[in-house]
DRENLUMGU-361876 format. One record per residue (C-alpha): y, x negated, z negated; residue in one letter. Coordinates in steps of 0.2 Angstrom, whole numbers, plus 5000, padded with zeros to 4 digits. Example, Ala and Ser with C-alpha at 12.3 -4.5 7.8 and 13.67 -1.06 7.14 Angstrom:
2
497849384961A 499549324964S 
REM end
This chain:
63
495349785034M 496949795024V 497949955023Y 499450015014F 499750195008H 501050294999D 500350324981M 501450484980K 500450554994V 498650494993V 497750364982N 496750214988S 495050294984E 495450444995Q 496050335009V 494450225007F 493250375007N 494150455022Q 493950285032L 492150265027M 491750445033A 492450405050K 491350265055G 489950155050N 490850015041Y 490149875030K 491649875018A 491949885000E 493449944990R 494449804982L 495249864965I 496649754960I 497249724942P 498349864935Q 499849744932N 499849714951I 499449894956A 500949964946S 502149864957K 503149964969G 503149834983V 502049684989C 501849564974P 502449414985V 503949504992M 505649444985N 506549604980Q 508249514980N 508049454998S 509149525012F 507649585022S 506949675008Y 508549765004K 508849805022F 507149875025S 507349985009R 509050045016G 508250095032I 506750175023Q 507950285013H 508750345029L 507150425035F 506650495018N 
REM end
């Protein structure tokens, strides 16, 4: 399972622990390197692309 969370609201360990408490899952938490974890977006997403800028604009409307 892959999930995304807002680090300003909850950290990945809290999300993982809550998920594990809700069911009998055979899962382990993947901890990524700090240089990737500190990025604000997906490391493969092009921050200069139209789709990225458009989605950020829409996101700002709802925040």
